DSSP file (Angstrom, degrees, kcal/mol; ACC not computed):
  #  RESIDUE AA STRUCTURE BP1 BP2  ACC     N-H-->O    O-->H-N    N-H-->O    O-->H-N    TCO  KAPPA ALPHA  PHI   PSI    X-CA   Y-CA   Z-CA
    1    1 A M              0   0    0      0, 0.0     2,-0.1     0, 0.0     0, 0.0   0.000 360.0 360.0 360.0 141.9    0.0    0.0    0.0
    2    2 A K        -     0   0    0      1,-0.1     2,-1.1    23,-0.0     3,-0.2  -0.378 360.0-131.5 -72.9 147.5    1.2    3.5   -0.8
    3    3 A N     >  -     0   0    0      1,-0.2     4,-2.3    -2,-0.1     5,-0.1  -0.819  25.5-179.6 -97.7  95.1    2.1    6.0    1.8
    4    4 A H  H  > S+     0   0    0     -2,-1.1     4,-2.7     1,-0.2     5,-0.2   0.843  77.0  59.9 -62.3 -35.0    0.3    8.9    0.5
    5    5 A K  H  > S+     0   0    0      2,-0.2     4,-1.7     1,-0.2    -1,-0.2   0.936 109.8  40.9 -55.5 -52.5    1.5   11.1    3.4
    6    6 A E  H  > S+     0   0    0      1,-0.2     4,-2.4     2,-0.2     5,-0.2   0.894 113.7  54.7 -68.8 -42.2    5.1   10.6    2.5
    7    7 A L  H  X S+     0   0    0     -4,-2.3     4,-2.5     2,-0.2    -1,-0.2   0.898 107.0  49.2 -55.7 -43.8    4.4   10.9   -1.2
    8    8 A A  H  X S+     0   0    0     -4,-2.7     4,-1.8     1,-0.2    -1,-0.2   0.886 113.1  47.7 -68.6 -34.8    2.7   14.3   -0.8
    9    9 A K  H  X S+     0   0    0     -4,-1.7     4,-2.2    -5,-0.2    -1,-0.2   0.886 112.4  49.3 -68.6 -38.0    5.5   15.6    1.3
   10   10 A A  H  X S+     0   0    0     -4,-2.4     4,-1.7     1,-0.2    -2,-0.2   0.883 108.6  52.3 -68.9 -39.8    8.1   14.4   -1.2
   11   11 A Y  H  X>S+     0   0    0     -4,-2.5     5,-2.1     2,-0.2     4,-0.6   0.910 110.8  47.3 -63.1 -39.4    6.3   15.9   -4.1
   12   12 A F  H ><5S+     0   0    0     -4,-1.8     3,-2.0     1,-0.2    -2,-0.2   0.955 111.2  51.5 -63.5 -48.5    6.2   19.3   -2.3
   13   13 A L  H 3<5S+     0   0    0     -4,-2.2    -1,-0.2     1,-0.3    -2,-0.2   0.744 103.7  60.0 -66.0 -26.5    9.9   19.0   -1.5
   14   14 A E  H 3<5S-     0   0    0     -4,-1.7    -1,-0.3    -5,-0.1    -2,-0.2   0.641 129.3 -93.3 -75.6 -13.3   10.6   18.2   -5.2
   15   15 A G  T <<5S+     0   0    0     -3,-2.0    -3,-0.2    -4,-0.6    -2,-0.1   0.376  80.6 134.7 121.8  -6.6    9.1   21.6   -6.2
   16   16 A Y      < -     0   0    0     -5,-2.1    -1,-0.4     1,-0.1    -2,-0.0  -0.455  59.2-105.3 -76.6 154.1    5.5   21.0   -6.9
   17   17 A N     >  -     0   0    0     -2,-0.1     4,-2.2    21,-0.1     5,-0.2  -0.103  37.0 -96.1 -72.1 174.5    2.9   23.3   -5.4
   18   18 A C  H  > S+     0   0    0      2,-0.2     4,-1.6     1,-0.2     5,-0.1   0.891 122.6  45.1 -63.9 -43.4    0.8   22.4   -2.4
   19   19 A T  H  > S+     0   0    0      2,-0.2     4,-2.5     1,-0.2     5,-0.3   0.944 112.7  50.6 -66.8 -50.3   -2.2   21.3   -4.4
   20   20 A Q  H  > S+     0   0    0     21,-0.3     4,-3.5     1,-0.2     5,-0.3   0.897 106.1  56.7 -52.4 -43.1   -0.2   19.3   -6.9
   21   21 A S  H  X S+     0   0    0     -4,-2.2     4,-1.4     1,-0.2    -1,-0.2   0.925 110.7  42.6 -61.3 -43.5    1.6   17.5   -4.1
   22   22 A V  H  X S+     0   0    0     -4,-1.6     4,-0.7     2,-0.2    -1,-0.2   0.943 118.1  43.8 -68.5 -46.3   -1.7   16.2   -2.6
   23   23 A L  H >< S+     0   0    0     -4,-2.5     3,-1.1     1,-0.2     4,-0.5   0.903 111.6  54.4 -73.3 -33.0   -3.3   15.3   -5.9
   24   24 A L  H >< S+     0   0    0     -4,-3.5     3,-1.1    -5,-0.3     4,-0.4   0.872  98.1  64.9 -62.1 -34.0   -0.1   13.7   -7.2
   25   25 A A  H 3< S+     0   0    0     -4,-1.4    -1,-0.3    -5,-0.3    -2,-0.2   0.796 116.6  26.8 -57.2 -28.5    0.0   11.5   -4.1
   26   26 A F  T <X S+     0   0    0     -3,-1.1     4,-1.8    -4,-0.7    -1,-0.3   0.288  87.7 111.9-115.4   7.7   -3.2    9.8   -5.3
   27   27 A H  T <4>S+     0   0    0     -3,-1.1     5,-2.9    -4,-0.5     4,-0.4   0.829  75.9  51.0 -61.7 -32.9   -3.0   10.3   -9.0
   28   28 A E  T >45S+     0   0    0     -4,-0.4     3,-1.3     1,-0.2    -1,-0.2   0.936 109.1  50.6 -72.2 -41.8   -2.5    6.6  -10.0
   29   29 A E  T 345S+     0   0    0      1,-0.3    -1,-0.2    -3,-0.2    -2,-0.2   0.806 111.0  51.3 -63.6 -29.4   -5.5    5.4   -7.9
   30   30 A L  T 3<5S-     0   0    0     -4,-1.8    -1,-0.3     2,-0.1    -2,-0.2   0.510 116.0-113.8 -86.2  -1.4   -7.6    8.0   -9.5
   31   31 A G  T < 5S+     0   0    0     -3,-1.3     2,-0.4    -4,-0.4    -3,-0.2   0.667  71.6 133.5  84.5  18.7   -6.6    7.0  -13.0
   32   32 A L      < -     0   0    0     -5,-2.9    -1,-0.3    -6,-0.2    -2,-0.1  -0.842  53.9-129.1-105.6 137.0   -4.8   10.2  -13.8
   33   33 A D     >  -     0   0    0     -2,-0.4     4,-2.4     1,-0.1     5,-0.2  -0.467  32.2-107.1 -73.3 159.9   -1.4   10.4  -15.4
   34   34 A K  H  > S+     0   0    0      1,-0.2     4,-2.7     2,-0.2     5,-0.1   0.862 117.0  49.2 -56.9 -40.3    1.2   12.5  -13.6
   35   35 A E  H  > S+     0   0    0      2,-0.2     4,-2.1     1,-0.2    -1,-0.2   0.885 110.7  48.0 -70.6 -38.9    1.2   15.3  -16.1
   36   36 A T  H  > S+     0   0    0      2,-0.2     4,-2.6     1,-0.2     5,-0.2   0.951 114.0  49.1 -65.2 -49.6   -2.7   15.7  -16.2
   37   37 A A  H  X S+     0   0    0     -4,-2.4     4,-2.3     1,-0.2     5,-0.2   0.942 112.4  48.1 -52.5 -54.5   -2.8   15.7  -12.4
   38   38 A A  H  X S+     0   0    0     -4,-2.7     4,-0.8     1,-0.2    -1,-0.2   0.845 114.3  44.5 -54.4 -40.6   -0.1   18.2  -12.2
   39   39 A S  H  < S+     0   0    0     -4,-2.1    -1,-0.2     2,-0.2    -2,-0.2   0.875 110.9  53.8 -75.2 -35.5   -1.6   20.5  -14.7
   40   40 A L  H  < S+     0   0    0     -4,-2.6    -2,-0.2     1,-0.2    -1,-0.2   0.905 115.9  39.2 -61.7 -42.4   -5.1   20.2  -13.2
   41   41 A A  H >< S+     0   0    0     -4,-2.3     3,-1.8    -5,-0.2     4,-0.4   0.621  90.8  97.1 -85.5 -13.1   -3.9   21.2   -9.7
   42   42 A S  G >< S+     0   0    0     -4,-0.8     3,-0.8     1,-0.3     7,-0.2   0.795  77.5  53.5 -52.0 -39.2   -1.4   23.9  -10.9
   43   43 A P  G 3  S+     0   0    0      0, 0.0     6,-0.9     0, 0.0    -1,-0.3   0.634  98.3  65.8 -74.7  -9.8   -3.5   27.0  -10.5
   44   44 A F  G <> S+     0   0    0     -3,-1.8     4,-2.1     4,-0.3     3,-0.4   0.548  70.8 114.4 -92.0  -6.4   -4.4   26.3   -6.8
   45   45 A G  H <>>S+     0   0    0     -3,-0.8     5,-1.7    -4,-0.4     4,-0.9  -0.179  73.0  27.4 -60.4 154.7   -1.0   26.6   -5.3
   46   46 A G  H  45S-     0   0    0      1,-0.2     6,-2.4     3,-0.2     7,-0.3   0.863 144.1 -51.8  64.1  37.1   -0.3   29.5   -2.8
   47   47 A G  H  45S-     0   0    0     -3,-0.4     6,-2.1     5,-0.2    -1,-0.2   0.928 123.6 -29.1  65.6  43.6   -4.0   29.6   -1.8
   48   48 A M  H ><5S-     0   0    0     -4,-2.1     3,-1.2     5,-0.1    -4,-0.3   0.956 137.0 -17.9  75.9  88.9   -5.1   29.8   -5.5
   49   49 A G  T 3<5S-     0   0    0     -6,-0.9    -3,-0.2    -4,-0.9    65,-0.1   0.839 123.8 -57.9  59.3  37.2   -2.4   31.6   -7.6
   50   50 A R  T 3 <S+     0   0    0     -5,-1.7    64,-2.3     1,-0.1    -1,-0.3   0.696 105.5 126.3  71.2  19.1   -0.7   33.2   -4.6
   51   51 A L    <   -     0   0    0     -3,-1.2    -4,-0.2    -6,-0.3    -3,-0.1   0.628  69.5-135.3 -83.0 -15.1   -4.0   34.9   -3.6
   52   52 A R        +     0   0    0     -6,-2.4    52,-1.1    -7,-0.2    -5,-0.2   0.888  62.3 125.9  60.0  40.2   -3.5   33.2   -0.1
   53   53 A E        +     0   0    0     -6,-2.1    50,-4.2     1,-0.3    51,-0.4   0.449  66.0   7.0 -91.4-125.2   -7.1   32.2    0.1
   54   54 A V  B    S-A  102   0A   0     48,-0.3    -1,-0.3    -7,-0.2    48,-0.3  -0.387  94.0 -99.7 -64.1 135.8   -8.0   28.5    0.8
   55   55 A C    >>  -     0   0    0     46,-3.6     4,-1.9    -8,-0.1     3,-0.7  -0.281  24.3-130.1 -54.9 133.3   -4.9   26.4    1.5
   56   56 A G  H 3> S+     0   0    0      1,-0.2     4,-2.3     2,-0.2    -1,-0.1   0.781 107.6  58.6 -55.7 -30.7   -3.7   24.5   -1.6
   57   57 A T  H 3> S+     0   0    0      2,-0.2     4,-1.8     1,-0.2    -1,-0.2   0.859 107.0  47.6 -69.4 -35.5   -3.4   21.3    0.4
   58   58 A V  H <> S+     0   0    0     -3,-0.7     4,-1.9     2,-0.2    -2,-0.2   0.903 111.2  50.4 -72.0 -40.9   -7.1   21.6    1.3
   59   59 A S  H  X S+     0   0    0     -4,-1.9     4,-1.8     1,-0.2    -2,-0.2   0.871 107.5  54.4 -63.3 -38.7   -7.9   22.3   -2.3
   60   60 A G  H  X S+     0   0    0     -4,-2.3     4,-2.1     2,-0.2    -2,-0.2   0.859 106.2  52.1 -58.0 -40.4   -5.9   19.2   -3.2
   61   61 A M  H  X S+     0   0    0     -4,-1.8     4,-2.5     1,-0.2    -2,-0.2   0.920 109.6  49.9 -59.3 -42.7   -8.1   17.2   -0.8
   62   62 A F  H  X S+     0   0    0     -4,-1.9     4,-2.8     1,-0.2    -2,-0.2   0.843 108.2  52.1 -69.6 -34.8  -11.2   18.5   -2.5
   63   63 A L  H  X S+     0   0    0     -4,-1.8     4,-2.2     2,-0.2    -1,-0.2   0.906 111.3  46.8 -68.4 -36.8   -9.9   17.6   -5.9
   64   64 A V  H  X S+     0   0    0     -4,-2.1     4,-1.8     2,-0.2    -2,-0.2   0.930 113.6  50.2 -66.3 -43.6   -9.1   14.0   -4.8
   65   65 A L  H  X S+     0   0    0     -4,-2.5     4,-4.3     1,-0.2     5,-0.4   0.943 110.2  48.8 -54.1 -52.6  -12.6   13.9   -3.2
   66   66 A G  H  X S+     0   0    0     -4,-2.8     4,-2.0     1,-0.2    -1,-0.2   0.864 112.0  48.1 -60.3 -41.6  -14.3   15.1   -6.3
   67   67 A L  H  < S+     0   0    0     -4,-2.2    -1,-0.2     2,-0.2    -2,-0.2   0.819 120.7  37.3 -64.0 -30.4  -12.5   12.7   -8.5
   68   68 A K  H  < S+     0   0    0     -4,-1.8    -2,-0.2    -3,-0.3    -3,-0.2   0.864 139.0   9.2 -84.9 -44.6  -13.3    9.8   -6.2
   69   69 A C  H  < S+     0   0    0     -4,-4.3    -3,-0.2    -5,-0.2    -2,-0.2   0.340  91.8 127.3-126.6   5.7  -16.8   10.7   -5.0
   70   70 A G     <  -     0   0    0     -4,-2.0     2,-0.2    -5,-0.4    10,-0.1  -0.119  50.7-127.4 -74.1 164.9  -18.0   13.6   -7.1
   71   71 A Y        -     0   0    0      1,-0.1    -1,-0.1     8,-0.1    -2,-0.1  -0.707  13.1-167.3-105.6 162.3  -21.2   13.9   -9.1
   72   72 A S        +     0   0    0     -2,-0.2    -1,-0.1     1,-0.0    -2,-0.0   0.582  61.5  83.6-123.4 -14.5  -21.5   14.8  -12.8
   73   73 A S    >   -     0   0    0      1,-0.1     3,-1.5     3,-0.0     6,-0.1  -0.755  67.6-144.0 -91.3 134.2  -25.1   15.6  -13.4
   74   74 A P  T 3  S+     0   0    0      0, 0.0    -1,-0.1     0, 0.0     6,-0.0   0.679 101.6  57.6 -63.5 -17.2  -26.3   19.1  -12.6
   75   75 A K  T 3  S+     0   0    0      1,-0.1     2,-1.8     2,-0.0     3,-0.2   0.340  75.0 104.1 -96.9   7.6  -29.6   17.5  -11.5
   76   76 A D    <>  +     0   0    0     -3,-1.5     4,-2.3     1,-0.2     5,-0.2  -0.544  37.5 162.9 -90.8  74.1  -28.0   15.2   -8.9
   77   77 A Q  H  > S+     0   0    0     -2,-1.8     4,-2.5     1,-0.2    -1,-0.2   0.843  72.2  52.3 -63.7 -33.6  -29.0   17.1   -5.9
   78   78 A D  H  > S+     0   0    0     -3,-0.2     4,-2.5     2,-0.2    -1,-0.2   0.921 110.6  49.3 -64.1 -43.9  -28.5   14.2   -3.5
   79   79 A G  H  > S+     0   0    0      2,-0.2     4,-2.6     1,-0.2    -2,-0.2   0.890 112.2  48.8 -63.7 -39.4  -24.9   13.6   -4.9
   80   80 A K  H  X S+     0   0    0     -4,-2.3     4,-2.4     2,-0.2    -1,-0.2   0.917 111.6  48.3 -70.8 -39.6  -24.2   17.3   -4.5
   81   81 A K  H  X S+     0   0    0     -4,-2.5     4,-2.0     2,-0.2    -2,-0.2   0.920 113.5  47.5 -62.1 -45.4  -25.5   17.4   -1.0
   82   82 A Q  H  X S+     0   0    0     -4,-2.5     4,-2.0     2,-0.2    -2,-0.2   0.941 113.0  48.3 -61.6 -47.8  -23.4   14.3   -0.1
   83   83 A L  H  X S+     0   0    0     -4,-2.6     4,-2.3     1,-0.2    -2,-0.2   0.936 111.4  49.9 -59.2 -47.6  -20.3   15.7   -1.7
   84   84 A Y  H  X S+     0   0    0     -4,-2.4     4,-2.5     1,-0.2    -1,-0.2   0.820 107.6  54.2 -62.1 -33.4  -20.6   19.1    0.1
   85   85 A E  H  X S+     0   0    0     -4,-2.0     4,-2.1     1,-0.2    -1,-0.2   0.924 111.2  46.1 -68.2 -40.2  -21.1   17.4    3.4
   86   86 A Q  H  X S+     0   0    0     -4,-2.0     4,-2.6     2,-0.2    -2,-0.2   0.851 109.1  53.6 -66.9 -37.3  -17.9   15.6    2.8
   87   87 A V  H  X S+     0   0    0     -4,-2.3     4,-3.2     2,-0.2     5,-0.2   0.960 112.3  46.2 -53.7 -54.6  -16.1   18.7    1.7
   88   88 A Q  H  X S+     0   0    0     -4,-2.5     4,-2.2     1,-0.2    -2,-0.2   0.860 111.2  52.0 -63.5 -34.6  -17.2   20.3    5.0
   89   89 A E  H  X S+     0   0    0     -4,-2.1     4,-2.0     2,-0.2    -1,-0.2   0.944 111.8  44.2 -65.1 -47.5  -16.2   17.3    7.0
   90   90 A L  H  X S+     0   0    0     -4,-2.6     4,-2.2     1,-0.2    -2,-0.2   0.913 113.1  51.9 -66.7 -39.3  -12.7   17.2    5.5
   91   91 A A  H  X S+     0   0    0     -4,-3.2     4,-2.8    -5,-0.2    -1,-0.2   0.905 109.9  50.7 -62.4 -37.6  -12.3   21.0    5.9
   92   92 A G  H  X S+     0   0    0     -4,-2.2     4,-1.9    -5,-0.2    -1,-0.2   0.874 110.7  47.8 -65.3 -34.1  -13.4   20.7    9.6
   93   93 A I  H  X S+     0   0    0     -4,-2.0     4,-1.6     2,-0.2    -2,-0.2   0.892 114.0  46.1 -70.7 -40.8  -10.8   17.9   10.2
   94   94 A F  H  X S+     0   0    0     -4,-2.2     4,-2.6     2,-0.2     6,-0.3   0.921 113.3  50.4 -64.2 -48.3   -8.1   19.9    8.6
   95   95 A Q  H  X S+     0   0    0     -4,-2.8     4,-2.8     1,-0.2    -2,-0.2   0.860 107.8  53.1 -62.5 -38.9   -9.1   23.1   10.6
   96   96 A K  H  < S+     0   0    0     -4,-1.9    -1,-0.2    -5,-0.2    -2,-0.2   0.879 112.5  45.0 -63.6 -37.5   -9.1   21.2   13.8
   97   97 A H  H  < S+     0   0    0     -4,-1.6    -2,-0.2     1,-0.1    -1,-0.2   0.916 132.5  17.5 -66.5 -44.4   -5.5   20.0   13.1
   98   98 A H  H  < S-     0   0    0     -4,-2.6    -3,-0.2     2,-0.2    -2,-0.2   0.476  95.9-117.0-118.4  -5.5   -4.2   23.5   12.0
   99   99 A G  S  < S+     0   0    0     -4,-2.8     2,-0.3    -5,-0.3    -4,-0.2   0.398  87.3  28.9  85.8  -6.9   -6.6   26.2   13.1
  100  100 A S        -     0   0    0     -6,-0.3    -2,-0.2    -9,-0.1    -3,-0.0  -0.965  53.3-146.5-170.7 161.8   -7.5   27.4    9.7
  101  101 A I  S    S+     0   0    0     -2,-0.3   -46,-3.6    -3,-0.0     2,-0.5   0.200  73.5 103.7-116.3   7.1   -8.0   26.3    6.1
  102  102 A V  B  >  -A   54   0A   0    -48,-0.3     4,-2.2     1,-0.1   -48,-0.3  -0.783  66.7-143.1 -96.5 129.5   -6.8   29.8    4.8
  103  103 A C  H  > S+     0   0    0    -50,-4.2     4,-2.1    -2,-0.5     5,-0.2   0.941  97.5  52.0 -61.1 -53.4   -3.3   29.9    3.4
  104  104 A R  H  4>S+     0   0    0    -52,-1.1     5,-3.1   -51,-0.4     4,-0.4   0.860 111.2  48.9 -56.8 -37.5   -2.4   33.4    4.6
  105  105 A E  H >45S+     0   0    0      3,-0.2     3,-0.7   -53,-0.2    -1,-0.2   0.909 110.2  50.4 -67.3 -42.4   -3.4   32.4    8.2
  106  106 A L  H 3<5S+     0   0    0     -4,-2.2    -2,-0.2     1,-0.2    -1,-0.2   0.805 115.0  44.0 -64.2 -31.1   -1.5   29.2    8.1
  107  107 A L  T 3<5S-     0   0    0     -4,-2.1    -1,-0.2    -5,-0.2    -2,-0.2   0.452 111.8-119.7 -89.9  -1.6    1.6   31.0    7.0
  108  108 A G  T < 5 +     0   0    0     -3,-0.7     2,-0.3    -4,-0.4    -3,-0.2   0.822  55.9 159.0  71.5  28.2    1.1   34.0    9.4
  109  109 A L      < -     0   0    0     -5,-3.1    -1,-0.2    -6,-0.2    -2,-0.1  -0.640  35.1-161.7 -86.7 147.7    0.8   36.5    6.6
  110  110 A S  S    S+     0   0    0     -2,-0.3     2,-0.3    -5,-0.0    -1,-0.1   0.490  70.7  76.0-100.6  -7.0   -0.8   39.9    7.3
  111  111 A H  S    S-     0   0    0      1,-0.1    -2,-0.1    -7,-0.1     3,-0.1  -0.709  77.6-130.9-109.1 162.4   -1.4   40.8    3.6
  112  112 A R  S    S+     0   0    0     -2,-0.3     2,-0.3     1,-0.1    -8,-0.2   0.807  80.4   3.4 -81.2 -32.6   -4.2   39.2    1.3
  113  113 A S        -     0   0    0     -9,-0.0     2,-0.3   -61,-0.0   -62,-0.2  -0.933  61.8-136.7-148.3 171.3   -2.2   38.2   -1.7
  114  114 A D        -     0   0    0    -64,-2.3   -62,-0.0    -2,-0.3    -2,-0.0  -0.784  42.3 -79.9-123.9 168.2    1.3   38.1   -3.1
  115  115 A S        -     0   0    0     -2,-0.3    -1,-0.1     1,-0.1     0, 0.0  -0.254  46.9-111.5 -61.7 158.5    2.8   38.9   -6.4
  116  116 A P  S    S+     0   0    0      0, 0.0    -1,-0.1     0, 0.0   -65,-0.1   0.652  89.1 105.8 -71.4  -9.9    2.2   36.1   -9.0
  117  117 A T  S    S-     0   0    0      1,-0.1    -2,-0.1   -67,-0.1     2,-0.0  -0.592  75.5-125.2 -73.7 120.3    5.9   35.4   -9.0
  118  118 A P        -     0   0    0      0, 0.0     2,-0.1     0, 0.0    -1,-0.1  -0.291  24.9-105.3 -69.2 149.0    6.5   32.2   -7.1
  119  119 A S        -     0   0    0      1,-0.1     2,-0.2     6,-0.0     0, 0.0  -0.418  39.7-104.8 -65.1 141.4    9.0   32.1   -4.2
  120  120 A K        -     0   0    0     -2,-0.1     2,-1.5     1,-0.1     5,-0.2  -0.506  31.0-121.6 -68.7 139.6   12.4   30.5   -5.0
  121  121 A R        +     0   0    0     -2,-0.2     2,-0.2     4,-0.1    -1,-0.1  -0.651  54.0 150.9 -83.8  88.6   12.5   27.0   -3.4
  122  122 A T     >  -     0   0    0     -2,-1.5     4,-2.1     1,-0.1     5,-0.2  -0.585  62.9 -99.2-111.2 174.9   15.6   27.4   -1.2
  123  123 A E  H  > S+     0   0    0      2,-0.2     4,-1.7     1,-0.2     5,-0.1   0.881 126.6  52.9 -66.0 -35.7   16.6   25.7    2.1
  124  124 A E  H  > S+     0   0    0      2,-0.2     4,-2.2     1,-0.2     5,-0.2   0.943 105.8  53.5 -63.4 -45.3   15.4   28.9    3.9
  125  125 A Y  H  > S+     0   0    0      1,-0.2     4,-1.4     2,-0.2     3,-0.3   0.935 111.2  46.4 -52.6 -51.4   12.0   28.7    2.1
  126  126 A Y  H  < S+     0   0    0     -4,-2.1    -1,-0.2     1,-0.2    -2,-0.2   0.812 109.8  52.8 -67.6 -29.6   11.5   25.1    3.3
  127  127 A K  H  < S+     0   0    0     -4,-1.7    -1,-0.2     1,-0.2    -2,-0.2   0.846 115.3  40.5 -73.8 -32.0   12.6   25.9    6.9
  128  128 A K  H  < S+     0   0    0     -4,-2.2    -2,-0.2    -3,-0.3    -1,-0.2   0.655 104.1  76.8 -95.0  -9.4   10.0   28.8    7.3
  129  129 A R     <  -     0   0    0     -4,-1.4     3,-0.4    -5,-0.2     4,-0.2  -0.843  56.3-162.5-106.4 130.8    7.0   27.2    5.4
  130  130 A P    >>  +     0   0    0      0, 0.0     4,-1.9     0, 0.0     3,-0.6   0.422  62.9 108.1 -79.6   4.3    4.8   24.5    6.9
  131  131 A C  H 3> S+     0   0    0      1,-0.3     4,-2.8     2,-0.2     5,-0.3   0.834  72.2  53.5 -61.3 -42.8    3.5   23.5    3.4
  132  132 A A  H 3> S+     0   0    0     -3,-0.4     4,-2.0     1,-0.2    -1,-0.3   0.915 114.2  42.5 -59.0 -40.4    5.3   20.1    3.1
  133  133 A D  H <> S+     0   0    0     -3,-0.6     4,-2.2    -4,-0.2    -1,-0.2   0.820 112.7  54.3 -76.5 -28.7    3.9   19.0    6.5
  134  134 A L  H  X S+     0   0    0     -4,-1.9     4,-2.3     2,-0.2    -2,-0.2   0.915 109.8  48.2 -66.1 -43.3    0.4   20.4    5.6
  135  135 A A  H  X S+     0   0    0     -4,-2.8     4,-2.2     2,-0.2     5,-0.2   0.905 112.0  49.0 -64.2 -44.5    0.5   18.4    2.3
  136  136 A A  H  X S+     0   0    0     -4,-2.0     4,-2.3    -5,-0.3    -1,-0.2   0.922 112.4  46.9 -63.3 -41.9    1.5   15.3    4.2
  137  137 A D  H  X S+     0   0    0     -4,-2.2     4,-3.0     2,-0.2    -2,-0.2   0.898 109.4  54.4 -67.9 -39.8   -1.3   15.8    6.8
  138  138 A A  H  X S+     0   0    0     -4,-2.3     4,-2.1     2,-0.2    -1,-0.2   0.922 109.2  47.6 -61.5 -45.3   -3.9   16.5    4.1
  139  139 A A  H  X S+     0   0    0     -4,-2.2     4,-2.8     2,-0.2    -1,-0.2   0.931 112.3  49.9 -59.7 -43.7   -3.0   13.1    2.4
  140  140 A E  H  X S+     0   0    0     -4,-2.3     4,-2.8     1,-0.2     5,-0.3   0.933 109.1  52.2 -62.0 -44.4   -3.2   11.3    5.8
  141  141 A I  H  X S+     0   0    0     -4,-3.0     4,-2.2     1,-0.2    -1,-0.2   0.931 111.4  47.9 -59.2 -42.5   -6.6   13.0    6.5
  142  142 A L  H  X S+     0   0    0     -4,-2.1     4,-2.7     2,-0.2     5,-0.3   0.920 110.4  50.9 -64.2 -47.0   -7.8   11.7    3.0
  143  143 A E  H  X S+     0   0    0     -4,-2.8     4,-1.9     1,-0.2    -1,-0.2   0.926 115.2  42.3 -54.8 -47.3   -6.5    8.2    3.7
  144  144 A Q  H  X S+     0   0    0     -4,-2.8     4,-2.4     2,-0.2    -2,-0.2   0.841 112.5  53.2 -69.0 -33.1   -8.2    8.0    6.9
  145  145 A F  H  X S+     0   0    0     -4,-2.2     4,-1.5    -5,-0.3    -2,-0.2   0.934 113.1  42.4 -67.6 -48.5  -11.4    9.5    5.7
  146  146 A F  H  <>S+     0   0    0     -4,-2.7     5,-3.2     2,-0.2    -2,-0.2   0.848 113.8  54.0 -68.4 -32.4  -11.7    7.1    2.8
  147  147 A S  H ><5S+     0   0    0     -4,-1.9     3,-1.3    -5,-0.3    -2,-0.2   0.941 108.7  47.3 -62.9 -47.9  -10.7    4.2    5.1
  148  148 A E  H 3<5S+     0   0    0     -4,-2.4    -1,-0.2     1,-0.2    -2,-0.2   0.781 109.9  53.6 -62.3 -28.2  -13.4    5.1    7.6
  149  149 A K  T 3<5S-     0   0    0     -4,-1.5    -1,-0.2    -5,-0.2    -2,-0.2   0.446 117.3-114.8 -87.9   2.1  -16.0    5.4    4.8
  150  150 A G  T < 5S+     0   0    0     -3,-1.3    -3,-0.2    -4,-0.2    -2,-0.1   0.747  89.2 107.9  73.6  26.4  -15.1    1.9    3.7
  151  151 A S      < -     0   0    0     -5,-3.2    -4,-0.2    -6,-0.2    -3,-0.1  -0.505  49.1-176.8-134.8  61.2  -13.7    3.2    0.4
  152  152 A P              0   0    0      0, 0.0    -9,-0.1     0, 0.0    -8,-0.1  -0.225 360.0 360.0 -64.0 153.7   -9.9    2.9    0.5
  153  153 A L              0   0    0    -10,-0.1   -10,-0.0  -123,-0.0    -6,-0.0   0.462 360.0 360.0 -81.8 360.0   -7.9    4.3   -2.4
């Protein structure tokens, strides 16, 4: 069995953004090739394009959830309700672990957004950012969530 937690952390440390790291940890089980998964998740890093809104690791959890449990018909009200309940449950678990699901709050930033230029991935960057550990925790939350639902990946 794959260790999605370690995979998510390793992908982040390899240079993928936070959302990519979580989705890539699960891409094979979801039937996505690595390039498609990385491209799909690419806009959501830095709290959605460095806007510092919803944490990218949380967005990654929701992408995995949607690919595994999502609905496709706009008339599927029960499917939509069930999925949104699961989104709220996952967000609640993450928030309980970390105090927030908002990127800027998790990073301790006082401003609402950053320039679109990504930060250089240096040793100092990795020391001051909790993102690798947040990605690992998001993947672990997903593993546990699916296991408890009787639907392991």
